[in-house]
C-alpha positions as CSV (number, residue, x, y, z in Angstrom):
1,M,-4.9,-30.3,9.5
2,K,-4.7,-27.4,6.9
3,K,-3.7,-25.1,9.3
4,R,-1.2,-27.1,10.9
5,V,0.5,-27.5,7.3
6,L,0.4,-23.7,6.7
7,V,2.3,-23.3,10.0
8,I,4.7,-25.6,9.6
9,I,5.2,-24.1,6.2
10,T,5.6,-20.5,7.1
11,G,7.8,-21.7,9.9
12,S,9.9,-23.3,7.3
13,L,9.8,-20.3,4.9
14,I,10.9,-18.1,7.9
15,T,13.6,-20.6,8.9
16,L,14.8,-21.2,5.8
17,G,15.1,-17.5,5.0
18,L,17.1,-17.0,8.6
19,I,19.2,-19.8,8.1
20,S,20.1,-19.0,4.5
21,G,22.1,-15.7,5.1
22,C,20.9,-13.9,7.4
23,N,24.0,-13.8,10.0
24,H,25.1,-10.4,9.1
25,H,21.9,-9.2,9.9
26,S,21.8,-8.1,13.8
27,T,18.1,-7.4,14.5
28,P,14.8,-9.2,14.6
29,T,13.2,-6.6,12.4
30,E,16.5,-6.9,10.0
31,K,16.3,-10.4,9.6
32,L,12.6,-10.3,9.0
33,S,13.5,-8.3,6.7
34,Y,15.6,-9.6,4.8
35,V,13.0,-12.5,5.1
36,V,10.3,-11.0,3.3
37,E,12.5,-9.8,0.4
38,E,13.9,-13.2,-0.3
39,I,10.2,-14.5,-0.4
40,N,9.4,-11.7,-2.6
41,D,12.2,-12.4,-4.9
42,E,11.7,-16.0,-5.4
43,L,7.6,-16.1,-5.7
44,D,7.9,-12.3,-7.5
45,L,5.0,-11.4,-5.4
46,S,2.2,-9.1,-6.3
47,A,1.7,-6.0,-4.2
48,T,-1.6,-7.7,-2.4
49,Q,0.5,-10.7,-1.5
50,L,3.3,-8.3,-0.1
51,V,1.1,-6.8,1.7
52,K,0.0,-9.8,3.3
53,L,3.0,-10.8,4.1
54,N,4.7,-7.8,5.8
55,K,1.3,-8.4,7.9
56,L,2.5,-11.0,9.2
57,K,5.8,-9.5,9.6
58,V,5.2,-7.2,11.8
59,H,2.7,-9.6,13.9
60,L,5.3,-11.7,14.9
61,L,8.0,-8.8,15.4
62,S,5.1,-7.7,18.0
63,L,4.9,-11.4,19.6
64,H,8.9,-11.5,19.4
65,K,8.8,-7.8,21.1
66,A,6.3,-9.3,23.7
67,H,8.1,-12.4,24.3
68,K,11.5,-11.5,24.8
69,A,10.3,-8.6,27.3
70,E,8.6,-11.6,29.3
71,N,11.9,-14.0,28.7
72,K,14.3,-11.4,30.3
73,Q,11.7,-11.6,33.7
74,S,12.0,-15.7,33.1
75,H,15.1,-15.8,32.6
76,E,16.2,-14.3,36.0
77,Q,13.7,-16.4,37.8
78,F,14.8,-19.1,36.8
79,R,18.5,-18.1,37.5
80,A,17.0,-17.5,41.4
81,M,16.2,-21.3,41.3
82,L,19.4,-22.2,40.2
83,D,20.7,-20.3,43.6
84,K,18.7,-22.7,45.7
85,P,20.0,-26.1,47.1
86,Y,16.6,-27.7,45.5
87,L,15.2,-27.4,42.0
88,D,11.5,-25.7,42.5
89,Q,10.0,-28.7,39.9
90,Q,6.9,-27.1,40.3
91,A,7.7,-23.4,39.7
92,I,9.6,-24.6,36.4
93,L,6.4,-26.5,35.4
94,S,4.2,-23.3,36.1
95,H,6.5,-21.7,34.1
96,V,6.3,-24.2,31.0
97,T,2.7,-23.8,31.4
98,A,2.5,-20.3,31.0
99,K,4.7,-20.3,27.8
100,T,2.5,-22.7,26.4
101,V,-0.5,-20.6,27.2
102,F,1.3,-17.7,25.5
103,V,1.6,-19.9,22.6
104,N,-1.9,-21.2,22.5
105,E,-3.4,-17.8,22.6
106,K,-1.1,-16.3,19.9
107,A,-1.2,-19.4,17.4
108,P,-4.9,-18.3,15.8
109,E,-3.7,-15.1,15.1
110,V,-0.7,-16.2,13.6
111,V,-2.2,-19.0,11.8
112,A,-4.8,-16.6,10.3
113,L,-2.3,-14.2,8.5
114,L,-0.7,-17.1,7.6
115,A,-3.3,-18.5,5.8
116,G,-4.2,-15.0,4.8
117,F,-0.7,-15.2,2.8
118,Y,-0.6,-18.3,1.5
119,D,-4.2,-18.5,0.3
120,S,-3.4,-15.4,-2.0
121,L,-0.5,-17.3,-3.6
122,N,-1.4,-18.7,-7.1
123,D,-0.9,-22.6,-8.1
124,N,2.8,-21.8,-9.6
125,Q,4.1,-20.0,-6.3
126,R,2.5,-22.8,-4.2
127,K,3.9,-25.3,-6.2
128,E,7.9,-23.4,-5.5
129,V,6.5,-23.2,-1.9
130,R,6.5,-26.6,-1.8
131,E,9.9,-27.4,-3.8
132,K,11.9,-25.1,-1.8
133,L,10.4,-26.7,2.0
134,D,11.3,-30.3,-0.4
135,K,14.8,-29.3,-0.5
136,H,15.3,-27.1,2.6
137,H,13.9,-30.8,4.4
138,K,15.9,-33.1,2.7
139,R,19.3,-30.8,3.4
140,H,18.2,-31.1,7.0
141,K,17.7,-34.7,7.0
142,R,21.1,-35.2,5.5
143,W,22.8,-32.4,8.2
144,H,21.1,-34.4,10.9
145,G,22.2,-37.6,9.7
146,E,18.8,-39.2,9.1
147,D,18.2,-41.3,6.0
């Protein structure tokens, strides 16, 4: 349960950072650097905390690079499937399974890095993270017409 909450928090922080003004950053490296700067500014991170957050950033960038390389090949394969008179459901399911395996294999590493960062936060920083997530969640719900 704790790992799931940490993943949600990190994902939300990264998403929040990306949504809140990264449109002018053109590369994933620039976007994640911006997010790290924003988190650092908002939470007033110590040097140790910033090192942990940067380790997470570097790891996420390496995963993105691996995924991007694989994604181009997957796109070409899927496009070739669309040229056929029928859609090969088994091939699509195999593709989905491969993506799921990739995520399942990489998730423990990401969770460990995230937990290392989150566990290093003090009580005030954690409270600020929770408040920002609550604010983001409320805004998200309004945008999607939820109560």
